[in-house]
C-alpha positions in Angstrom: -28.5 6.6 36.9 -26.7 8.2 34.0 -25.1 11.5 34.9 -25.6 14.6 32.7 -22.4 14.7 30.8 -22.6 11.1 29.9 -26.3 11.5 28.8 -25.2 14.4 26.5 -22.3 12.2 25.2 -24.9 9.3 24.4 -27.2 11.8 22.8 -24.5 13.1 20.5 -23.1 9.7 19.4 -26.5 7.8 19.3 -29.8 8.9 20.5 -29.7 12.4 18.9 -27.6 11.6 15.9 -29.3 11.1 12.6 -28.3 10.0 9.2 -28.1 13.1 7.0 -29.6 13.5 3.6 -28.9 17.2 3.0 -26.0 19.5 3.9 -25.4 23.1 5.0 -23.0 25.1 3.1 -20.3 25.0 5.7 -16.7 23.5 5.0 -15.0 20.7 6.8 -11.3 21.6 7.2 -8.3 19.2 6.7 -7.4 19.7 10.3 -10.9 18.3 11.3 -10.5 15.4 9.0 -6.9 14.4 10.6 -8.6 14.9 14.0 -11.3 12.5 13.0 -8.9 9.9 11.8 -6.8 10.4 15.0 -9.8 9.4 17.1 -11.1 6.6 14.8 -7.7 4.8 14.7 -8.0 3.9 18.4 -10.9 1.8 17.9 -10.1 -1.9 18.4 -9.5 -4.4 15.5 -8.5 -8.0 15.7 -4.7 -8.3 16.1 -4.5 -4.5 15.6 -4.8 -5.3 11.8 -6.3 -1.8 11.0 -7.1 -2.6 7.5 -9.5 0.4 6.8 -8.4 3.0 4.3 -10.1 6.2 4.0 -10.2 8.5 0.8 -11.6 11.9 1.7 -13.2 13.5 -1.5 -13.3 17.2 -1.0 -13.0 19.0 -4.3 -15.4 18.9 -7.2 -12.8 17.2 -9.5 -12.5 14.3 -6.9 -16.2 13.9 -6.6 -16.6 14.0 -10.3 -14.5 10.8 -10.4 -17.0 9.2 -8.1 -20.3 10.3 -9.8 -20.4 7.6 -12.5 -20.4 5.0 -9.7 -23.3 6.4 -7.7 -27.0 5.4 -7.7 -29.1 8.4 -8.8 -30.4 9.0 -5.4 -27.1 9.6 -3.9 -25.7 12.0 -6.4 -27.2 15.3 -5.2 -26.4 14.8 -1.5 -23.0 13.7 -2.3 -22.2 16.8 -4.4 -23.8 18.9 -1.6 -21.7 17.3 1.1 -18.4 19.0 2.0 -16.6 15.6 2.2 -17.4 12.1 0.9 -15.4 9.5 2.3 -14.6 6.1 0.5 -14.4 3.7 3.3 -12.3 0.9 2.0 -10.2 -2.0 3.3 -6.7 -3.1 2.2 -6.1 -6.8 1.6 -2.3 -6.2 2.1 -3.0 -5.0 5.7 -0.7 -7.8 6.9 2.3 -6.0 5.5 2.0 -3.6 8.5 1.8 -6.2 11.1 5.5 -6.0 12.1 4.7 -2.5 13.1 1.1 -3.0 14.4 1.5 -6.4 16.1 5.3 -6.6 16.9 5.0 -9.0 19.8 4.1 -11.8 17.4 6.8 -12.4 14.9 4.7 -14.8 12.7 1.6 -12.6 12.5 2.3 -11.6 8.8 2.9 -15.3 7.7 -0.4 -16.6 9.1 -2.1 -14.3 6.5 0.2 -14.7 3.5 -1.5 -16.8 0.8 -4.6 -17.5 2.9 -7.1 -15.4 0.7 -10.2 -16.4 2.8 -8.7 -15.3 6.0 -7.4 -12.1 4.3 -10.8 -11.2 3.0 -12.8 -11.9 6.2 -10.1 -10.1 8.3 -10.0 -7.0 6.0 -13.8 -6.7 5.7 -14.8 -7.4 9.2 -12.3 -5.0 10.7 -12.4 -2.4 7.9 -16.2 -2.2 8.6 -15.6 -1.7 12.3 -13.2 1.0 11.6 -15.8 2.7 9.3 -18.2 2.6 12.2 -15.6 4.1 14.4 -15.1 6.9 11.9 -18.8 7.8 12.1 -18.7 7.9 15.9 -15.6 10.0 15.8 -17.3 12.3 13.4 -20.3 12.7 15.7 -18.0 13.3 18.6 -16.3 16.1 16.9 -19.6 17.9 16.1 -19.8 16.6 12.5 -22.8 14.9 10.9 -22.7 11.7 8.8 -24.6 10.1 6.0 -23.3 6.6 5.4 -24.4 5.2 2.0 -24.6 2.1 -0.1 -26.1 2.4 -3.6 -23.1 2.4 -5.8 -21.2 0.3 -8.2 -18.3 -1.1 -6.3 -16.3 -2.3 -9.4 -16.4 1.3 -10.8 -15.2 2.8 -7.5 -12.4 0.0 -7.2 -11.4 0.7 -10.9 -11.4 4.4 -10.5 -9.7 4.8 -7.1 -7.8 1.6 -6.4 -6.7 0.1 -9.8 -3.9 -1.8 -8.1 -6.5 -4.1 -6.8 -5.5 -4.7 -3.2 -7.9 -2.0 -1.8 -11.6 -2.6 -2.1 -14.5 -0.2 -1.3 -16.8 -1.1 1.5 -19.3 1.9 1.9 -19.4 5.6 1.3 -20.0 8.2 3.9 -20.9 11.9 3.5 -19.5 14.1 6.2 -20.3 17.7 7.2 -23.0 19.9 8.9 -26.5 18.3 8.2 -29.5 20.3 7.1 -32.1 19.7 9.8 -34.9 20.4 7.2 -33.8 17.3 5.2 -33.6 14.8 8.0 -36.1 11.9 7.4 -38.3 10.7 10.3 -36.6 8.3 12.6 -37.3 4.7 11.6 -38.1 2.0 14.2 -35.5 -0.1 15.7 -35.8 -3.6 17.0 -36.6 -4.1 20.8 -34.2 -5.9 23.1 -36.3 -9.1 23.0 -36.4 -9.1 19.1 -32.5 -8.8 18.7 -30.9 -10.2 21.8 -31.0 -13.4 24.1 -29.5 -14.4 27.3 -28.0 -18.0 27.4 
């Protein structure tokens, strides 16, 4: 039996949370975004690699730089959202391993020059961190609207011209407009997605 506080937490993080398509005119503060990251950073990554990089677009000028890369269906909701986060991953994450994984002296060298391992590690763990960011936002009372539907090369050229950081996905954050939430779509049942061996 799940007790009430745990049930409320599960509703907040999963069962009651919805992908947002519209936003209330209510701002998100820098302090909230710092608190959001300070929760998300504790989610596990392999070897504590922590490759995710988050760019919080808050101003009209910052969002204007993003607009040429967005699919038409994502423009209005991104402009209306208080914040649009570029969730990206850094292919030079291993430069930080002496700090993040100090008990293994050769951690950095196992990645240097190994492009396939760098890409798979950065993408996999950066994706995990993007999911942690969504859960942290929900835990703090914020709503999220994660999105595909953009030209990745345009975003990388505009925001990460050095080439080491690559966009993964976008996520609008703020206070969702309940009137613009779509009907919940079905999910796969346990027997359709899982197996015991």
